[in-house]
DOVEXGU-303906 format. One record per residue: residue number from 1; residue in one letter; x, y, z of N, C-alpha, C, O in turn. Coordinates in steps of 0.2 Angstrom, whole numbers, plus 5000, padded with zeros to 4 digits. Example, Ala and Ser with C-alpha at 12.3 -4.5 7.8 and 13.67 -1.06 7.14 Angstrom:
2
{rec 1; "a"; {5066; 4972; 5039}; {5062; 4978; 5039}; {5066; 4984; 5039}; {5071; 4983; 5042}}
{rec 2; "s"; {5064; 4989; 5035}; {5068; 4995; 5036}; {5064; 5000; 5039}; {5067; 5006; 5040}}
END
This chain:
99
{rec 1; "m"; {5241; 5521; 5257}; {5245; 5516; 5258}; {5248; 5513; 5251}; {5243; 5511; 5247}}
{rec 2; "k"; {5254; 5512; 5250}; {5257; 5509; 5244}; {5257; 5502; 5244}; {5256; 5499; 5249}}
{rec 3; "e"; {5257; 5499; 5238}; {5257; 5492; 5237}; {5264; 5489; 5240}; {5264; 5483; 5242}}
{rec 4; "g"; {5269; 5493; 5239}; {5276; 5490; 5241}; {5281; 5496; 5242}; {5280; 5502; 5240}}
{rec 5; "y"; {5286; 5494; 5246}; {5291; 5499; 5248}; {5298; 5496; 5247}; {5298; 5490; 5247}}
{rec 6; "d"; {5303; 5500; 5245}; {5310; 5497; 5244}; {5313; 5495; 5250}; {5317; 5490; 5250}}
{rec 7; "t"; {5312; 5498; 5256}; {5315; 5497; 5262}; {5311; 5497; 5268}; {5305; 5500; 5267}}
{rec 8; "l"; {5312; 5493; 5273}; {5308; 5493; 5279}; {5308; 5500; 5282}; {5302; 5502; 5284}}
{rec 9; "s"; {5313; 5504; 5282}; {5313; 5511; 5285}; {5309; 5515; 5281}; {5306; 5520; 5284}}
{rec 10; "t"; {5309; 5515; 5275}; {5305; 5519; 5271}; {5297; 5518; 5272}; {5293; 5522; 5273}}
{rec 11; "a"; {5296; 5511; 5273}; {5289; 5509; 5274}; {5286; 5512; 5281}; {5281; 5514; 5281}}
{rec 12; "i"; {5291; 5511; 5286}; {5289; 5513; 5292}; {5287; 5521; 5292}; {5282; 5523; 5295}}
{rec 13; "a"; {5292; 5525; 5289}; {5291; 5532; 5289}; {5285; 5534; 5286}; {5281; 5538; 5288}}
{rec 14; "a"; {5283; 5531; 5280}; {5277; 5533; 5276}; {5271; 5531; 5280}; {5266; 5535; 5280}}
{rec 15; "l"; {5271; 5525; 5283}; {5265; 5523; 5287}; {5264; 5527; 5293}; {5258; 5528; 5295}}
{rec 16; "q"; {5269; 5529; 5296}; {5269; 5533; 5302}; {5265; 5540; 5300}; {5262; 5543; 5303}}
{rec 17; "n"; {5267; 5542; 5294}; {5264; 5549; 5291}; {5257; 5548; 5290}; {5253; 5553; 5290}}
{rec 18; "e"; {5255; 5542; 5289}; {5248; 5540; 5288}; {5244; 5539; 5294}; {5238; 5537; 5294}}
{rec 19; "g"; {5247; 5540; 5300}; {5244; 5539; 5306}; {5245; 5532; 5310}; {5242; 5531; 5315}}
{rec 20; "y"; {5249; 5528; 5307}; {5251; 5521; 5311}; {5257; 5522; 5315}; {5262; 5520; 5314}}
{rec 21; "n"; {5255; 5526; 5321}; {5261; 5528; 5325}; {5263; 5524; 5331}; {5268; 5525; 5334}}
{rec 22; "i"; {5259; 5519; 5333}; {5260; 5515; 5339}; {5265; 5509; 5337}; {5264; 5506; 5332}}
{rec 23; "n"; {5270; 5508; 5341}; {5275; 5503; 5340}; {5272; 5497; 5344}; {5272; 5497; 5350}}
{rec 24; "f"; {5270; 5492; 5340}; {5267; 5486; 5344}; {5273; 5481; 5344}; {5277; 5480; 5340}}
{rec 25; "d"; {5273; 5477; 5350}; {5277; 5471; 5351}; {5273; 5465; 5351}; {5267; 5465; 5354}}
{rec 26; "l"; {5275; 5459; 5348}; {5272; 5453; 5348}; {5272; 5450; 5355}; {5278; 5449; 5358}}
{rec 27; "v"; {5266; 5448; 5358}; {5266; 5444; 5364}; {5263; 5437; 5362}; {5260; 5436; 5357}}
{rec 28; "e"; {5262; 5433; 5367}; {5260; 5426; 5366}; {5253; 5426; 5363}; {5252; 5422; 5358}}
{rec 29; "d"; {5248; 5430; 5365}; {5241; 5430; 5363}; {5239; 5436; 5360}; {5233; 5437; 5359}}
{rec 30; "g"; {5243; 5440; 5357}; {5241; 5447; 5354}; {5247; 5451; 5353}; {5253; 5449; 5352}}
{rec 31; "v"; {5246; 5458; 5354}; {5251; 5463; 5354}; {5251; 5468; 5360}; {5246; 5468; 5363}}
{rec 32; "h"; {5257; 5471; 5361}; {5257; 5475; 5367}; {5261; 5482; 5364}; {5265; 5482; 5360}}
{rec 33; "s"; {5259; 5487; 5368}; {5262; 5494; 5367}; {5266; 5496; 5373}; {5262; 5497; 5378}}
{rec 34; "k"; {5272; 5496; 5373}; {5276; 5498; 5379}; {5274; 5506; 5381}; {5273; 5507; 5386}}
{rec 35; "d"; {5274; 5510; 5375}; {5272; 5517; 5376}; {5265; 5518; 5380}; {5265; 5522; 5384}}
{rec 36; "l"; {5260; 5514; 5377}; {5254; 5515; 5380}; {5252; 5511; 5386}; {5247; 5512; 5390}}
{rec 37; "k"; {5257; 5506; 5387}; {5256; 5501; 5393}; {5249; 5498; 5392}; {5246; 5497; 5397}}
{rec 38; "m"; {5248; 5495; 5386}; {5242; 5492; 5384}; {5243; 5486; 5381}; {5248; 5485; 5377}}
{rec 39; "q"; {5239; 5481; 5381}; {5239; 5475; 5377}; {5232; 5473; 5374}; {5227; 5474; 5377}}
{rec 40; "w"; {5233; 5470; 5368}; {5227; 5468; 5364}; {5227; 5461; 5362}; {5233; 5459; 5360}}
{rec 41; "k"; {5222; 5457; 5363}; {5222; 5450; 5361}; {5221; 5450; 5354}; {5219; 5455; 5350}}
{rec 42; "a"; {5222; 5444; 5351}; {5222; 5443; 5344}; {5215; 5445; 5341}; {5215; 5448; 5335}}
{rec 43; "g"; {5210; 5444; 5344}; {5203; 5445; 5342}; {5201; 5453; 5342}; {5196; 5455; 5339}}
{rec 44; "e"; {5206; 5457; 5345}; {5205; 5464; 5346}; {5209; 5468; 5341}; {5208; 5474; 5341}}
{rec 45; "i"; {5212; 5464; 5336}; {5217; 5468; 5331}; {5215; 5465; 5324}; {5213; 5460; 5323}}
{rec 46; "e"; {5216; 5469; 5319}; {5215; 5468; 5312}; {5221; 5469; 5309}; {5224; 5475; 5309}}
{rec 47; "v"; {5224; 5464; 5305}; {5229; 5466; 5300}; {5227; 5469; 5294}; {5223; 5466; 5290}}
{rec 48; "v"; {5229; 5475; 5293}; {5226; 5479; 5287}; {5230; 5477; 5281}; {5228; 5477; 5276}}
{rec 49; "k"; {5237; 5477; 5282}; {5241; 5475; 5276}; {5248; 5472; 5279}; {5249; 5473; 5285}}
{rec 50; "f"; {5252; 5469; 5275}; {5258; 5467; 5278}; {5263; 5468; 5272}; {5261; 5468; 5266}}
{rec 51; "y"; {5269; 5469; 5274}; {5275; 5470; 5269}; {5281; 5466; 5271}; {5282; 5465; 5277}}
{rec 52; "r"; {5283; 5462; 5266}; {5289; 5457; 5267}; {5295; 5460; 5264}; {5295; 5463; 5259}}
{rec 53; "f"; {5300; 5460; 5268}; {5307; 5463; 5267}; {5312; 5457; 5267}; {5312; 5454; 5272}}
{rec 54; "e"; {5316; 5456; 5262}; {5321; 5451; 5262}; {5328; 5454; 5262}; {5329; 5458; 5257}}
{rec 55; "g"; {5333; 5453; 5266}; {5339; 5456; 5266}; {5344; 5453; 5261}; {5343; 5447; 5259}}
{rec 56; "m"; {5348; 5457; 5258}; {5352; 5455; 5253}; {5358; 5451; 5255}; {5360; 5446; 5251}}
{rec 57; "s"; {5360; 5452; 5261}; {5366; 5449; 5263}; {5365; 5443; 5268}; {5370; 5438; 5268}}
{rec 58; "s"; {5360; 5443; 5271}; {5359; 5438; 5277}; {5352; 5436; 5277}; {5347; 5440; 5277}}
{rec 59; "a"; {5350; 5430; 5278}; {5343; 5427; 5280}; {5341; 5430; 5286}; {5335; 5431; 5287}}
{rec 60; "g"; {5345; 5432; 5291}; {5344; 5436; 5297}; {5341; 5442; 5296}; {5338; 5445; 5301}}
{rec 61; "d"; {5341; 5445; 5290}; {5339; 5452; 5289}; {5332; 5452; 5286}; {5329; 5457; 5285}}
{rec 62; "n"; {5329; 5446; 5286}; {5322; 5445; 5283}; {5317; 5447; 5289}; {5317; 5446; 5295}}
{rec 63; "s"; {5312; 5451; 5287}; {5307; 5453; 5292}; {5300; 5455; 5288}; {5300; 5455; 5282}}
{rec 64; "i"; {5295; 5455; 5292}; {5288; 5457; 5290}; {5286; 5463; 5294}; {5286; 5463; 5300}}
{rec 65; "l"; {5283; 5468; 5290}; {5280; 5473; 5293}; {5272; 5473; 5293}; {5270; 5473; 5287}}
{rec 66; "y"; {5269; 5472; 5299}; {5262; 5472; 5299}; {5259; 5479; 5300}; {5261; 5482; 5305}}
{rec 67; "v"; {5254; 5481; 5297}; {5250; 5487; 5298}; {5244; 5485; 5302}; {5240; 5481; 5299}}
{rec 68; "l"; {5243; 5487; 5308}; {5238; 5484; 5312}; {5233; 5490; 5314}; {5235; 5496; 5315}}
{rec 69; "e"; {5227; 5488; 5315}; {5222; 5493; 5318}; {5218; 5489; 5324}; {5216; 5483; 5323}}
{rec 70; "c"; {5217; 5492; 5329}; {5214; 5489; 5335}; {5206; 5491; 5335}; {5205; 5496; 5332}}
{rec 71; "k"; {5202; 5486; 5338}; {5195; 5488; 5338}; {5194; 5494; 5342}; {5188; 5497; 5342}}
{rec 72; "t"; {5199; 5496; 5346}; {5198; 5502; 5351}; {5200; 5508; 5347}; {5200; 5513; 5350}}
{rec 73; "g"; {5202; 5508; 5341}; {5204; 5513; 5337}; {5212; 5515; 5336}; {5213; 5519; 5332}}
{rec 74; "e"; {5216; 5512; 5340}; {5223; 5513; 5339}; {5226; 5510; 5333}; {5223; 5504; 5331}}
{rec 75; "k"; {5231; 5513; 5330}; {5234; 5511; 5324}; {5241; 5511; 5324}; {5244; 5516; 5327}}
{rec 76; "g"; {5244; 5506; 5322}; {5252; 5505; 5322}; {5255; 5500; 5318}; {5252; 5497; 5314}}
{rec 77; "l"; {5261; 5499; 5320}; {5265; 5494; 5316}; {5268; 5489; 5320}; {5270; 5490; 5326}}
{rec 78; "l"; {5269; 5483; 5318}; {5272; 5477; 5321}; {5278; 5475; 5316}; {5276; 5473; 5311}}
{rec 79; "v"; {5284; 5475; 5318}; {5289; 5472; 5314}; {5291; 5465; 5317}; {5293; 5465; 5323}}
{rec 80; "n"; {5291; 5460; 5313}; {5293; 5454; 5315}; {5298; 5450; 5311}; {5297; 5450; 5305}}
{rec 81; "a"; {5303; 5447; 5314}; {5308; 5444; 5310}; {5305; 5437; 5308}; {5302; 5434; 5312}}
{rec 82; "y"; {5307; 5435; 5302}; {5306; 5428; 5300}; {5309; 5423; 5305}; {5314; 5424; 5307}}
{rec 83; "g"; {5305; 5418; 5307}; {5307; 5413; 5311}; {5310; 5415; 5318}; {5314; 5411; 5321}}
{rec 84; "a"; {5307; 5420; 5321}; {5309; 5422; 5327}; {5307; 5417; 5332}; {5302; 5413; 5332}}
{rec 85; "d"; {5312; 5416; 5337}; {5311; 5411; 5342}; {5306; 5414; 5348}; {5309; 5416; 5353}}
{rec 86; "q"; {5300; 5414; 5347}; {5295; 5416; 5352}; {5289; 5412; 5351}; {5286; 5411; 5345}}
{rec 87; "y"; {5286; 5410; 5356}; {5280; 5406; 5356}; {5274; 5411; 5356}; {5274; 5416; 5359}}
{rec 88; "i"; {5270; 5410; 5351}; {5264; 5414; 5350}; {5258; 5409; 5350}; {5259; 5403; 5347}}
{rec 89; "s"; {5252; 5411; 5352}; {5246; 5406; 5352}; {5244; 5405; 5345}; {5245; 5408; 5340}}
{rec 90; "p"; {5241; 5399; 5344}; {5238; 5397; 5337}; {5233; 5402; 5335}; {5233; 5404; 5329}}
{rec 91; "i"; {5230; 5406; 5339}; {5225; 5411; 5337}; {5229; 5417; 5334}; {5227; 5420; 5328}}
{rec 92; "m"; {5235; 5419; 5337}; {5239; 5424; 5334}; {5242; 5422; 5328}; {5243; 5426; 5323}}
{rec 93; "i"; {5244; 5416; 5328}; {5247; 5413; 5321}; {5243; 5414; 5315}; {5245; 5416; 5310}}
{rec 94; "q"; {5236; 5412; 5317}; {5231; 5413; 5311}; {5230; 5420; 5309}; {5229; 5422; 5304}}
{rec 95; "k"; {5230; 5425; 5314}; {5229; 5432; 5313}; {5235; 5435; 5309}; {5233; 5439; 5304}}
{rec 96; "l"; {5241; 5432; 5310}; {5247; 5435; 5306}; {5249; 5431; 5300}; {5253; 5433; 5297}}
{rec 97; "k"; {5245; 5426; 5299}; {5246; 5422; 5293}; {5246; 5426; 5286}; {5241; 5430; 5285}}
{rec 98; "m"; {5251; 5426; 5282}; {5251; 5430; 5276}; {5246; 5426; 5271}; {5247; 5420; 5270}}
{rec 99; "k"; {5242; 5430; 5268}; {5237; 5427; 5263}; {5238; 5430; 5256}; {5235; 5428; 5252}}
END
């Protein structure tokens, strides 16, 4: 896993090659996989790394790529836009807090 990538698409492709193949969606108190039809609560996931990408032309292009591992062994990626209008629980906010 590299320290940084030039683009979001390059990062996703490289991390998928490393086995982070599940596409996670953010839900109120955790993450969800549409493909697996499964959901994990905040306490069941670990943020391994995150990458921040800032668009050159628009603030709307800003996003964060989270590399996640679940306690049940699943590994995948969560792409989240800055300032997305979605309610998430305080526990999930702490989990995704950039340190």
